[in-house]
C-alpha positions, -999 to 999 in steps of 0.1 A, spaced: 62 -71 654 31 -50 647 25 -67 614 17 -100 632 -8 -86 655 -34 -72 630 -53 -94 606 -64 -78 574 -100 -79 587 -90 -61 619 -72 -34 599 -102 -29 577 -127 -27 606 -104 -4 626 -101 19 597 -138 19 592 -144 28 628 -117 55 628 -131 70 596 -164 78 613 -148 99 639 -121 114 617 -146 129 593 -150 157 619 -113 157 630 -112 192 644 -145 190 664 -140 155 676 -103 161 684 -114 192 704 -141 173 722 -115 147 733 -91 173 746 -118 193 764 -130 162 781 -95 153 791 -88 188 805 -122 188 823 -119 153 838 -82 153 844 -74 190 852 -38 183 859 -32 176 822 -38 213 815 -5 221 832 14 209 802 -3 236 780 7 270 794 -20 288 773 -48 265 784 -41 268 822 -64 298 828 -93 282 810 -118 267 834 -150 264 813 -154 237 787 -171 263 765 -141 286 767 -118 256 758 -140 246 729 -137 280 714 -99 283 718 -79 282 686 -51 265 704 -72 237 718 -88 232 684 -54 233 667 -40 207 691 -71 185 689 -67 184 651 -30 177 654 -37 147 677 -63 133 653 -40 138 623 -12 119 640 -35 90 649 -49 91 613 -13 86 600 -9 57 623 -42 41 613 -31 43 576 -1 23 584 -14 -5 606 -3 -30 580 32 -16 577 51 -18 610 81 2 598 59 31 586 38 29 618 69 31 640 83 59 618 54 80 631 52 67 667 89 69 675 96 106 668 62 116 683 70 96 715 105 109 716 93 145 714 67 141 741 92 123 764 123 145 760 112 180 749 76 182 762 81 159 792 45 147 790 36 118 814 29 88 792 -2 79 812 -18 108 793 -17 88 761 -39 61 777 -63 88 789 -66 103 754 -71 69 739 -98 59 764 -116 92 758 -115 85 720 -130 51 726 -157 66 749 -166 91 722 -167 64 695 -191 44 717 -213 73 724 -216 84 688 -214 52 669 -220 23 694 -200 -5 710 -190 -22 678 -172 9 666 -154 11 699 -145 -26 699 -130 -23 664 -106 4 675 -96 -8 709 -67 -29 697 -53 0 678 -53 22 709 -35 -5 729 -9 -8 702 -3 29 700 0 32 738 23 1 740 46 15 714 47 50 729 55 35 763 84 16 747 98 48 732 96 64 767 115 35 782 142 39 756 143 76 763 150 67 799 117 79 813 
């Protein structure tokens, strides 16, 4: 189970790393999405209202991009608060995964893309230690989301 895989020290350093980037949740969440849409333009196809936007500047100003960026960061924040409680963690991951698999039909590889961009941003802004402290969390999130997808018959 999840509980086994994080030591108390790992939970603390992961939360410390996350806190740095979560302070500016909307701006950083937006930056992550804009980078994803720019570097992986196919991901835009899931968002009908982002499709016509080609410039990063335009995306950055979009209320919808900003709103979704904040949503992504809020969801991750909820997970980070429950790294030491696998039941609560899965209570967040499971419905989120199910919704993305069944209703939104988002390819699960996009979760890994988002996580990798978050790690990049952490490294750029706060250095390699910050990134390293959070890497295990992103692996855990992606693993659990992929499991939910498998259960949903993806």
